[in-house]
BAVEXDO-702066 format. One line per 5 residues: number of its first residue (from 1); their letters; for each residue x, y, z of N, C-alpha, C. Coordinates in steps of 0.2 Angstrom, whole numbers. Example, Ala and Ser with C-alpha at 12.3 -4.5 7.8 and 13.67 -1.06 7.14 Angstrom:
REM residues 2
1 = as = 66/-28/39/62/-22/39/66/-16/39 ~ 64/-11/35/68/-5/36/64/0/39
This chain:
REM residues 396
1 = msqvq = -161/-14/50/-156/-17/46/-158/-23/42 ~ -155/-24/36/-157/-30/32/-154/-36/35 ~ -158/-41/33/-155/-48/35/-156/-53/29 ~ -151/-56/27/-152/-61/21/-150/-68/23 ~ -154/-72/20/-153/-79/22/-150/-83/16
6 = pkqpa = -146/-88/17/-142/-91/11/-147/-96/8 ~ -146/-98/1/-150/-102/-2/-150/-109/1 ~ -145/-111/5/-145/-117/8/-139/-116/14 ~ -140/-119/20/-135/-119/25/-129/-122/23 ~ -123/-118/26/-117/-120/24/-114/-125/29
11 = esvrs = -109/-129/27/-105/-133/32/-100/-129/35 ~ -96/-131/40/-91/-127/43/-84/-130/41 ~ -80/-126/39/-73/-128/38/-69/-126/44 ~ -65/-130/47/-62/-129/53/-54/-129/53 ~ -51/-130/47/-44/-129/47/-42/-127/39
16 = eqqal = -36/-125/38/-34/-123/32/-33/-129/28 ~ -31/-135/31/-30/-141/27/-37/-143/25 ~ -42/-143/29/-48/-145/27/-51/-141/21 ~ -49/-134/21/-51/-130/16/-48/-132/9 ~ -42/-134/9/-38/-137/3/-41/-143/1
21 = dvaaq = -43/-147/6/-46/-154/4/-53/-153/1 ~ -57/-149/4/-64/-148/1/-63/-145/-6 ~ -58/-140/-7/-58/-137/-13/-56/-142/-19 ~ -51/-146/-17/-49/-152/-21/-55/-156/-23 ~ -59/-158/-18/-65/-162/-20/-70/-159/-24
26 = laqqf = -71/-152/-23/-76/-149/-27/-73/-148/-34 ~ -66/-146/-35/-63/-146/-41/-64/-152/-45 ~ -64/-158/-42/-65/-164/-46/-72/-164/-49 ~ -77/-162/-45/-84/-162/-47/-85/-157/-53 ~ -82/-151/-52/-83/-145/-56/-80/-146/-63
31 = regaa = -74/-150/-63/-71/-152/-69/-75/-155/-74 ~ -79/-160/-72/-84/-163/-76/-90/-158/-78 ~ -90/-158/-84/-96/-153/-87/-93/-146/-88 ~ -87/-144/-86/-85/-137/-87/-85/-136/-95 ~ -82/-140/-99/-82/-139/-106/-89/-138/-109
36 = trdre = -93/-142/-107/-100/-141/-109/-103/-135/-107 ~ -102/-133/-100/-105/-127/-98/-103/-121/-102 ~ -96/-121/-104/-94/-115/-108/-97/-115/-115 ~ -97/-121/-118/-99/-122/-125/-106/-120/-125 ~ -111/-122/-121/-118/-120/-121/-120/-114/-117
41 = relph = -115/-111/-114/-116/-106/-109/-122/-108/-104 ~ -120/-113/-101/-125/-115/-95/-122/-112/-89 ~ -126/-108/-86/-123/-104/-80/-122/-109/-74 ~ -117/-108/-70/-115/-113/-65/-119/-113/-59 ~ -125/-112/-59/-129/-112/-53/-128/-117/-48
46 = hplra = -128/-123/-50/-127/-129/-45/-120/-129/-43 ~ -114/-128/-47/-108/-128/-44/-107/-123/-39 ~ -109/-117/-40/-109/-111/-35/-112/-113/-29 ~ -118/-116/-29/-122/-117/-23/-118/-122/-19 ~ -115/-127/-23/-111/-132/-19/-105/-129/-16
51 = lfqsg = -102/-124/-19/-96/-120/-17/-97/-117/-10 ~ -103/-113/-10/-104/-109/-4/-108/-113/1 ~ -111/-119/-1/-113/-124/4/-108/-127/8 ~ -102/-128/4/-96/-131/7/-93/-128/13 ~ -94/-121/14/-91/-117/19/-85/-114/17
56 = lgait = -83/-115/10/-76/-111/8/-77/-104/8 ~ -83/-102/7/-84/-94/6/-83/-91/13 ~ -82/-94/18/-81/-91/25/-74/-92/27 ~ -69/-95/23/-63/-96/26/-59/-90/28 ~ -60/-84/26/-56/-78/28/-60/-75/33
61 = vpeay = -65/-77/36/-68/-74/42/-64/-74/48 ~ -63/-69/51/-58/-69/57/-60/-74/62 ~ -55/-76/66/-57/-81/71/-62/-78/76 ~ -61/-72/78/-65/-69/83/-73/-69/81 ~ -74/-70/75/-81/-70/72/-83/-77/70
66 = ggiaa = -79/-82/72/-81/-89/70/-78/-92/64 ~ -73/-89/61/-70/-91/55/-63/-94/57 ~ -59/-96/52/-52/-98/53/-47/-93/50 ~ -49/-88/48/-44/-83/46/-39/-86/41 ~ -41/-89/36/-36/-93/32/-31/-88/29
71 = statl = -25/-90/28/-19/-86/25/-21/-85/18 ~ -17/-80/15/-18/-78/8/-15/-84/4 ~ -10/-88/6/-8/-93/3/-13/-99/2 ~ -17/-100/7/-22/-105/7/-28/-103/2 ~ -30/-96/3/-35/-94/-1/-33/-94/-9
76 = tsvis = -27/-92/-11/-25/-92/-18/-25/-100/-20 ~ -23/-104/-16/-23/-111/-18/-30/-114/-19 ~ -34/-112/-15/-41/-113/-16/-44/-111/-23 ~ -43/-104/-24/-45/-101/-30/-42/-104/-36 ~ -35/-106/-36/-32/-109/-42/-35/-116/-43
81 = llsea = -36/-120/-38/-39/-126/-39/-46/-126/-42 ~ -50/-121/-40/-57/-120/-43/-56/-118/-50 ~ -51/-113/-51/-51/-111/-58/-48/-116/-63 ~ -44/-120/-61/-41/-125/-65/-47/-130/-67 ~ -52/-131/-63/-57/-135/-64/-62/-132/-69
86 = daavg = -64/-126/-67/-69/-122/-71/-67/-114/-70 ~ -64/-111/-75/-62/-104/-74/-67/-99/-71 ~ -73/-100/-74/-79/-96/-72/-80/-97/-65 ~ -81/-103/-62/-82/-104/-55/-77/-102/-51 ~ -71/-102/-53/-65/-99/-49/-65/-92/-49
91 = qvpqn = -68/-88/-54/-68/-81/-54/-73/-78/-49 ~ -79/-81/-49/-85/-79/-46/-83/-77/-38 ~ -80/-81/-34/-79/-79/-27/-74/-74/-26 ~ -70/-72/-31/-65/-67/-30/-68/-60/-27 ~ -73/-58/-30/-77/-52/-27/-80/-53/-20
96 = hfyal = -82/-59/-19/-85/-61/-12/-79/-60/-7 ~ -73/-63/-8/-68/-62/-3/-65/-55/-3 ~ -66/-51/-8/-64/-44/-9/-69/-40/-4 ~ -75/-41/-4/-80/-38/0/-79/-39/7 ~ -77/-46/9/-76/-48/16/-69/-44/18
101 = evlrl = -65/-43/14/-59/-39/16/-60/-32/17 ~ -65/-29/13/-67/-22/15/-70/-22/21 ~ -74/-27/23/-78/-27/29/-73/-28/35 ~ -68/-32/34/-63/-33/39/-60/-26/41 ~ -58/-22/36/-54/-16/37/-59/-10/39
106 = ngses = -65/-10/37/-69/-4/38/-75/-5/41 ~ -77/-11/42/-84/-12/45/-84/-10/52 ~ -90/-8/54/-91/-7/62/-92/-14/65 ~ -92/-14/71/-93/-20/75/-99/-24/74 ~ -105/-20/73/-111/-23/72/-112/-26/65
111 = qkqrf = -108/-22/60/-108/-24/53/-104/-31/53 ~ -99/-31/56/-95/-37/56/-99/-43/59 ~ -102/-42/64/-106/-48/67/-111/-50/63 ~ -115/-45/59/-120/-47/55/-118/-50/48 ~ -114/-47/45/-112/-49/38/-107/-56/39
116 = ygevl = -103/-56/44/-99/-62/44/-103/-68/46 ~ -108/-67/50/-113/-72/52/-117/-74/46 ~ -119/-70/42/-122/-72/36/-118/-76/31 ~ -111/-74/31/-107/-78/26/-105/-85/29 ~ -105/-85/36/-104/-92/39/-110/-96/38
121 = agvhl = -115/-93/37/-121/-97/36/-122/-99/29 ~ -118/-96/24/-118/-98/17/-120/-93/12 ~ -121/-87/15/-122/-81/10/-117/-80/5 ~ -118/-79/-1/-114/-77/-6/-114/-70/-8 ~ -108/-66/-8/-108/-59/-10/-106/-59/-17
126 = gnala = -109/-55/-21/-107/-53/-28/-104/-47/-28 ~ -105/-43/-33/-101/-36/-34/-105/-32/-39 ~ -105/-26/-38/-107/-21/-43/-102/-15/-42 ~ -96/-15/-44/-91/-10/-43/-90/-6/-50 ~ -89/-9/-55/-87/-5/-61/-93/-3/-65
131 = efsar = -92/3/-69/-97/6/-73/-95/6/-80 ~ -100/4/-85/-98/3/-92/-98/10/-95 ~ -102/14/-93/-102/21/-96/-97/26/-94 ~ -94/25/-89/-89/29/-86/-83/30/-91 ~ -80/36/-92/-75/37/-96/-68/35/-94
136 = aahqr = -68/34/-87/-62/31/-84/-64/25/-79 ~ -59/20/-79/-61/14/-75/-63/16/-68 ~ -60/21/-65/-61/22/-58/-67/27/-56 ~ -70/29/-62/-76/34/-60/-82/31/-58 ~ -86/34/-54/-92/31/-52/-98/36/-53
141 = ttaic = -103/34/-55/-109/39/-56/-115/36/-51 ~ -115/30/-49/-120/27/-45/-119/31/-38 ~ -125/33/-36/-125/37/-30/-131/35/-25 ~ -129/37/-18/-134/36/-13/-136/43/-11 ~ -143/45/-11/-145/51/-9/-152/50/-5
146 = nnvln = -152/53/1/-158/52/5/-159/44/6 ~ -154/41/7/-154/33/9/-158/30/3 ~ -157/32/-3/-159/29/-9/-154/28/-14 ~ -153/22/-17/-148/21/-22/-150/21/-29 ~ -147/24/-33/-148/24/-40/-142/24/-45
151 = gskfy = -142/20/-50/-136/20/-55/-137/13/-58 ~ -131/12/-62/-130/6/-66/-123/3/-66 ~ -122/-3/-66/-116/-6/-66/-115/-11/-71 ~ -109/-13/-73/-107/-18/-78/-101/-22/-75 ~ -99/-27/-78/-94/-32/-76/-96/-34/-69
156 = atgal = -102/-35/-67/-104/-37/-61/-104/-44/-59 ~ -97/-47/-60/-96/-54/-59/-99/-57/-53 ~ -103/-62/-53/-106/-65/-48/-113/-63/-45 ~ -115/-57/-47/-121/-54/-45/-127/-58/-47 ~ -127/-61/-52/-132/-65/-55/-134/-71/-50
161 = fadri = -129/-73/-46/-129/-79/-42/-130/-77/-34 ~ -129/-71/-33/-127/-69/-26/-133/-68/-22 ~ -132/-68/-15/-137/-66/-10/-137/-59/-8 ~ -131/-56/-8/-130/-49/-8/-126/-46/-13 ~ -126/-40/-15/-122/-37/-20/-119/-31/-17
166 = ptaar = -113/-31/-15/-109/-26/-12/-108/-21/-18 ~ -110/-15/-17/-110/-10/-23/-107/-3/-21 ~ -102/-1/-26/-98/5/-25/-103/11/-27 ~ -104/15/-22/-108/21/-24/-105/27/-20 ~ -106/33/-22/-104/39/-19/-110/42/-15
171 = deagi = -109/44/-9/-114/47/-5/-115/55/-6 ~ -119/58/-3/-120/65/-4/-114/70/-3 ~ -109/67/0/-103/71/1/-98/69/-4 ~ -100/65/-9/-95/63/-14/-90/57/-12 ~ -91/54/-6/-87/49/-3/-89/42/-5
176 = eqlvf = -85/38/-7/-87/32/-10/-88/27/-4 ~ -93/23/-5/-95/19/0/-97/12/-3 ~ -97/7/1/-98/0/-2/-105/-2/2 ~ -110/-3/-2/-117/-4/0/-118/-12/-1 ~ -119/-15/5/-121/-22/5/-128/-23/3
181 = vprhq = -130/-22/-3/-137/-22/-6/-140/-30/-6 ~ -145/-31/-3/-149/-38/-4/-150/-39/-11 ~ -149/-45/-13/-150/-46/-21/-157/-45/-23 ~ -162/-46/-18/-169/-46/-20/-172/-40/-17 ~ -168/-35/-16/-171/-28/-13/-175/-25/-19
186 = pgvtv = -181/-22/-17/-185/-19/-23/-181/-14/-26 ~ -181/-14/-33/-178/-9/-37/-171/-11/-40 ~ -169/-17/-38/-163/-21/-40/-165/-25/-46 ~ -161/-24/-52/-162/-28/-57/-155/-31/-60 ~ -155/-37/-60/-148/-40/-62/-150/-43/-69
191 = iddws = -146/-41/-74/-147/-43/-81/-141/-47/-84 ~ -143/-53/-86/-138/-58/-89/-136/-56/-96 ~ -132/-50/-97/-131/-48/-103/-123/-48/-105 ~ -119/-52/-101/-112/-53/-102/-111/-57/-109 ~ -107/-54/-113/-107/-57/-120/-99/-58/-122
196 = gfgqr = -95/-58/-117/-88/-59/-118/-86/-66/-121 ~ -81/-66/-125/-80/-73/-128/-77/-78/-124 ~ -74/-75/-118/-71/-80/-113/-75/-78/-106 ~ -73/-83/-101/-77/-82/-95/-84/-81/-96 ~ -87/-85/-100/-94/-84/-103/-99/-85/-97
201 = ttgsg = -98/-89/-92/-103/-91/-87/-102/-88/-81 ~ -98/-82/-80/-97/-79/-74/-103/-74/-72 ~ -107/-73/-77/-113/-68/-75/-111/-61/-74 ~ -106/-59/-78/-102/-53/-77/-106/-47/-81 ~ -113/-47/-80/-117/-42/-84/-119/-36/-80
206 = svlfd = -125/-34/-81/-127/-27/-78/-131/-28/-72 ~ -131/-23/-68/-135/-22/-62/-138/-15/-62 ~ -144/-15/-62/-148/-8/-62/-151/-7/-55 ~ -150/-1/-52/-153/1/-46/-157/7/-47 ~ -164/6/-46/-169/11/-47/-173/13/-41
211 = nvpve = -170/18/-37/-173/20/-31/-173/14/-26 ~ -168/11/-25/-167/6/-21/-166/9/-13 ~ -170/7/-9/-170/9/-2/-163/6/1 ~ -160/10/5/-153/8/8/-154/9/15 ~ -153/4/19/-152/4/26/-145/7/28
216 = pddvv = -145/12/32/-138/14/34/-133/9/37 ~ -136/4/40/-131/-1/43/-129/-6/37 ~ -131/-5/31/-129/-9/26/-123/-5/22 ~ -121/1/24/-116/5/21/-110/4/24 ~ -104/2/21/-98/1/24/-93/6/21
221 = pfqsa = -89/10/24/-84/14/21/-80/11/17 ~ -79/14/11/-75/10/6/-68/15/4 ~ -70/21/2/-64/25/0/-58/25/5 ~ -60/25/11/-54/26/16/-49/20/16 ~ -51/15/13/-47/9/13/-41/10/8
226 = ferpt = -42/15/4/-36/17/-1/-33/23/1 ~ -36/27/6/-33/33/8/-28/32/13 ~ -28/26/16/-23/24/21/-19/18/19 ~ -13/16/21/-10/10/19/-14/4/21 ~ -17/0/17/-20/-6/18/-18/-11/13
231 = algpf = -19/-18/14/-17/-23/9/-23/-24/4 ~ -28/-20/4/-34/-22/0/-32/-23/-7 ~ -28/-18/-10/-27/-18/-17/-23/-25/-19 ~ -17/-26/-16/-14/-32/-17/-18/-38/-16 ~ -22/-38/-11/-26/-44/-9/-31/-46/-15
236 = aqilh = -34/-40/-18/-38/-41/-23/-34/-44/-29 ~ -29/-41/-31/-25/-43/-37/-22/-50/-36 ~ -20/-52/-30/-17/-59/-30/-22/-64/-32 ~ -28/-63/-30/-34/-68/-32/-34/-68/-39 ~ -34/-63/-43/-34/-63/-50/-28/-67/-53
241 = aaidq = -22/-66/-50/-16/-70/-52/-18/-78/-51 ~ -21/-79/-45/-23/-86/-44/-27/-89/-49 ~ -32/-85/-52/-37/-87/-57/-33/-89/-63 ~ -28/-84/-65/-24/-85/-71/-20/-92/-71 ~ -17/-93/-65/-13/-99/-63/-17/-105/-64
246 = giaqa = -23/-105/-62/-28/-110/-63/-29/-112/-70 ~ -31/-106/-74/-32/-107/-81/-26/-110/-85 ~ -20/-108/-83/-14/-110/-86/-13/-118/-85 ~ -14/-120/-78/-14/-127/-77/-19/-131/-80 ~ -25/-128/-81/-30/-132/-85/-28/-133/-92
251 = afndm = -25/-128/-95/-23/-129/-102/-17/-134/-103 ~ -13/-133/-98/-7/-138/-98/-9/-145/-97 ~ -14/-146/-92/-16/-153/-91/-20/-156/-98 ~ -24/-152/-101/-27/-154/-107/-22/-155/-112 ~ -17/-151/-113/-12/-152/-118/-8/-159/-117
256 = ldflr = -7/-160/-111/-3/-167/-109/-8/-173/-112 ~ -14/-172/-110/-19/-178/-112/-19/-178/-119 ~ -20/-172/-123/-21/-172/-130/-14/-175/-133 ~ -9/-173/-131/-2/-176/-134/-2/-183/-133 ~ -4/-186/-127/-3/-193/-126/-9/-197/-130
261 = qrarp = -14/-194/-131/-20/-198/-134/-22/-197/-141 ~ -21/-190/-143/-24/-189/-150/-19/-186/-155 ~ -14/-182/-152/-9/-179/-157/-5/-184/-161 ~ -3/-181/-167/2/-185/-171/9/-182/-172 ~ 14/-186/-172/21/-183/-172/22/-180/-179
266 = wpdsg = 26/-175/-180/28/-173/-186/33/-178/-190 ~ 32/-179/-196/36/-184/-200/43/-183/-198 ~ 46/-177/-198/53/-177/-197/56/-178/-190 ~ 51/-179/-186/53/-181/-179/56/-188/-178 ~ 55/-192/-182/58/-199/-182/55/-203/-177
271 = vsras = 49/-201/-174/46/-205/-169/39/-207/-171 ~ 36/-212/-167/29/-214/-169/24/-211/-164 ~ 26/-208/-159/21/-205/-155/22/-197/-154 ~ 17/-193/-153/19/-186/-152/22/-185/-146 ~ 20/-189/-141/23/-188/-134/31/-190/-134
276 = ddplt = 34/-192/-139/41/-194/-140/44/-189/-144 ~ 41/-184/-147/44/-179/-151/49/-175/-147 ~ 55/-175/-149/60/-171/-145/58/-163/-144 ~ 56/-160/-149/54/-153/-149/48/-152/-144 ~ 43/-157/-145/38/-157/-140/40/-158/-133
281 = ldrtg = 44/-162/-132/47/-163/-125/50/-157/-122 ~ 54/-153/-127/57/-147/-124/52/-142/-123 ~ 47/-141/-127/42/-136/-125/38/-137/-119 ~ 37/-144/-119/33/-146/-113/36/-145/-106 ~ 43/-146/-106/47/-145/-100/48/-138/-99
286 = rlaar = 49/-134/-104/49/-127/-102/43/-124/-99 ~ 37/-126/-102/31/-123/-99/30/-126/-92 ~ 32/-132/-91/31/-134/-84/35/-130/-79 ~ 41/-128/-81/45/-124/-77/42/-117/-76 ~ 39/-115/-81/36/-108/-80/30/-108/-76
291 = lrage = 26/-114/-76/20/-114/-72/22/-115/-65 ~ 28/-118/-63/30/-119/-56/33/-112/-54 ~ 36/-108/-58/38/-101/-57/32/-97/-55 ~ 26/-98/-58/20/-94/-57/18/-96/-50 ~ 18/-102/-48/16/-104/-41/20/-101/-36
296 = aliee = 27/-101/-37/32/-98/-32/31/-91/-32 ~ 29/-87/-37/28/-80/-37/22/-79/-32 ~ 17/-83/-33/11/-82/-30/12/-83/-22 ~ 16/-89/-21/17/-90/-14/21/-85/-10 ~ 26/-82/-14/30/-76/-11/25/-70/-10
301 = aaaav = 21/-69/-15/17/-63/-15/12/-64/-9 ~ 9/-70/-8/4/-71/-3/7/-70/4 ~ 14/-72/5/17/-70/11/18/-63/13 ~ 19/-59/7/19/-52/8/13/-49/9 ~ 7/-51/6/1/-49/8/-1/-50/15
306 = daaqr = 0/-56/18/-1/-58/25/3/-53/29 ~ 9/-52/28/13/-47/32/10/-40/32 ~ 8/-38/26/5/-31/26/-2/-31/29 ~ -6/-36/29/-12/-36/33/-11/-36/41 ~ -5/-40/43/-4/-40/50/-1/-33/52
311 = qpdag = 3/-30/48/6/-24/50/6/-19/44 ~ 0/-16/43/0/-11/37/3/-5/38 ~ 8/-3/34/11/3/33/13/5/26 ~ 15/10/25/17/12/18/22/7/15 ~ 27/5/19/32/0/16/29/-7/15
316 = tvala = 26/-10/20/23/-16/19/18/-17/13 ~ 14/-12/13/9/-12/8/12/-11/1 ~ 17/-7/0/20/-6/-6/24/-12/-8 ~ 27/-16/-4/31/-22/-5/26/-27/-7 ~ 20/-28/-4/15/-32/-6/12/-31/-13
321 = sveva = 11/-25/-14/9/-23/-21/14/-25/-26 ~ 20/-24/-25/25/-25/-30/26/-33/-31 ~ 26/-37/-25/26/-44/-26/20/-47/-30 ~ 15/-44/-28/9/-46/-32/9/-45/-39 ~ 11/-39/-41/12/-37/-48/16/-41/-51
326 = karaw = 22/-44/-48/26/-49/-52/22/-55/-53 ~ 18/-57/-48/14/-63/-49/9/-62/-55 ~ 6/-57/-54/0/-55/-59/3/-55/-66 ~ 8/-51/-67/11/-51/-74/13/-57/-76 ~ 17/-61/-72/19/-68/-74/13/-72/-76
331 = ttevs = 8/-73/-72/3/-78/-73/-1/-75/-79 ~ -2/-69/-80/-5/-67/-86/-2/-70/-92 ~ 5/-69/-93/9/-71/-99/9/-79/-99 ~ 9/-82/-94/10/-90/-94/3/-93/-96 ~ -3/-90/-93/-9/-92/-95/-10/-92/-102
336 = leaan = -8/-86/-105/-9/-86/-113/-4/-90/-116 ~ 2/-91/-114/7/-95/-117/4/-103/-117 ~ 2/-105/-111/0/-112/-110/-6/-113/-115 ~ -11/-109/-115/-17/-110/-119/-15/-110/-127 ~ -10/-106/-129/-8/-106/-136/-4/-112/-137
341 = llfel = 1/-114/-133/5/-120/-134/1/-126/-135 ~ -5/-127/-132/-9/-132/-133/-10/-134/-140 ~ -12/-128/-144/-13/-129/-151/-7/-130/-155 ~ -2/-126/-153/4/-127/-157/7/-134/-157 ~ 7/-137/-151/9/-144/-151/4/-149/-152
346 = ggtra = -3/-148/-151/-8/-152/-152/-10/-153/-160 ~ -9/-147/-163/-10/-148/-170/-17/-146/-172 ~ -19/-146/-178/-25/-144/-181/-31/-148/-177 ~ -30/-154/-176/-35/-158/-173/-38/-155/-166 ~ -33/-152/-163/-35/-149/-156/-40/-143/-157
351 = slrey = -40/-140/-163/-45/-135/-164/-52/-137/-165 ~ -53/-143/-166/-60/-146/-167/-65/-144/-161 ~ -71/-141/-163/-75/-139/-158/-77/-144/-153 ~ -77/-150/-155/-80/-155/-150/-75/-156/-144 ~ -69/-154/-144/-65/-154/-139/-65/-147/-134
356 = nldrh = -67/-142/-138/-68/-135/-134/-62/-133/-131 ~ -56/-135/-133/-50/-133/-130/-48/-126/-130 ~ -52/-122/-135/-50/-115/-136/-53/-111/-130 ~ -57/-114/-126/-60/-111/-120/-54/-108/-115 ~ -49/-112/-115/-43/-110/-111/-40/-103/-113
361 = wrnar = -39/-103/-120/-37/-96/-122/-42/-91/-122 ~ -48/-92/-123/-53/-87/-122/-54/-85/-115 ~ -53/-89/-110/-54/-88/-103/-48/-84/-101 ~ -42/-86/-103/-36/-82/-101/-36/-75/-104 ~ -37/-75/-111/-37/-68/-114/-42/-63/-111
366 = thtlh = -48/-66/-110/-53/-62/-107/-52/-59/-100 ~ -50/-64/-95/-48/-62/-88/-42/-58/-88 ~ -37/-59/-92/-31/-55/-91/-32/-48/-93 ~ -37/-46/-96/-39/-40/-98/-41/-35/-92 ~ -42/-39/-87/-44/-35/-80/-40/-30/-78
371 = dpvrw = -33/-31/-79/-28/-26/-77/-22/-27/-82 ~ -20/-21/-86/-15/-22/-91/-8/-23/-88 ~ -5/-28/-91/2/-30/-88/7/-24/-90 ~ 5/-21/-95/10/-15/-98/11/-10/-92 ~ 6/-9/-87/7/-5/-82/11/-8/-76
376 = kypai = 11/-14/-76/14/-17/-70/22/-17/-70 ~ 25/-19/-75/32/-20/-76/35/-13/-74 ~ 33/-7/-77/36/-1/-76/35/1/-68 ~ 29/-1/-65/28/1/-58/33/-3/-54 ~ 35/-10/-56/39/-14/-52/46/-10/-53
381 = gnyll = 48/-9/-59/55/-6/-60/56/1/-56 ~ 50/5/-56/51/12/-53/52/11/-45 ~ 49/6/-43/49/4/-36/57/2/-34 ~ 59/-2/-38/66/-5/-37/71/0/-38 ~ 71/4/-44/76/8/-46/76/15/-42
386 = ngvlp = 70/18/-41/69/24/-39/65/25/-32 ~ 63/19/-29/60/19/-23/53/22/-23 ~ 50/23/-29/43/26/-30/38/20/-28 ~ 34/22/-23/29/17/-20/23/17/-25 ~ 20/11/-26/14/11/-31/8/15/-28
391 = arrgt = 4/17/-33/-2/21/-30/-6/16/-27 ~ -10/18/-22/-15/13/-18/-22/14/-22 ~ -22/11/-27/-29/11/-31/-32/4/-31 ~ -28/-1/-30/-30/-8/-31/-30/-11/-38 ~ -26/-7/-42/-26/-9/-49/-19/-12/-51
396 = l = -14/-12/-46/-7/-15/-48/-7/-22/-46
């Protein structure tokens, strides 16, 4: 079996409150330099090392294996805090926690002991799930044959920084597995070719697998997590909602600062400061309410995810999926709205490159393309009106 060491040993997080406190402290650090990292496309190696050294990467590890089994509400708060500070840093651990959830659901006892132990020590899990050349998002051509992995992946967020790269691949029977591939295994090539205009520093590029030897103990069943009722899908999706909520909050915070310090009032407003403009006050208040609604939707969805994890059945998983879809759709719209309103109220000066305020819109627009909102509202309505349960694919 393979064994991976972290880049540096991790601290221990002993409570959910400590996790929130550590996340807030790190967010304060990551906020400094976030605009520059985006502008210059400086990859966040140091922030991510600090993140996984802090112990936050292990907060969902079950108590039986040395973790604190943090609630989904705590995890989404952590992700939102990090995403508000630096949206790229906030997105990178999403797949890390996703892989840990697959392990919790389908891993063997020996796999849990080993991989949870690595994560508690500070190991960072990346991802290699999606394939750029596939005609449909759910198709996979990467395969394991005779304990050898071959194929290529794209949108591999975090793989560039990771210690292991959990990789979706089909075995010789055509069943999808998740292979916890060591990042530096012979035959693994990670390419920094992500060129999206937003989330520029997530390292969401390519991973190539050329005759990569696979240890059988590194293969965790994957497909079965969607063949039976589990909360894996809504768990993954709510973390994306938390990222968008963080992006929205970042845009809102920068909007407030810009309106106070740099924006000018419209002549017809009859005031001397942009922050006293009655129309600006109205739009600011409306957006503040919509931001709080996003938080509330995530909180309610998190409770539904936790309930489905405790007692997974068709009903609890469907309810969790629908509640998360509400939060995901709402935060998609609000993140774009907040990023756009910043310019509408801030005026032309807000578009100057020196401020790099457009990163919020670019980040929101890029990340919200992960799952189209146009499919979420009909699924919610179909569940409420006709009792049709959402498909268990992890995309709602």
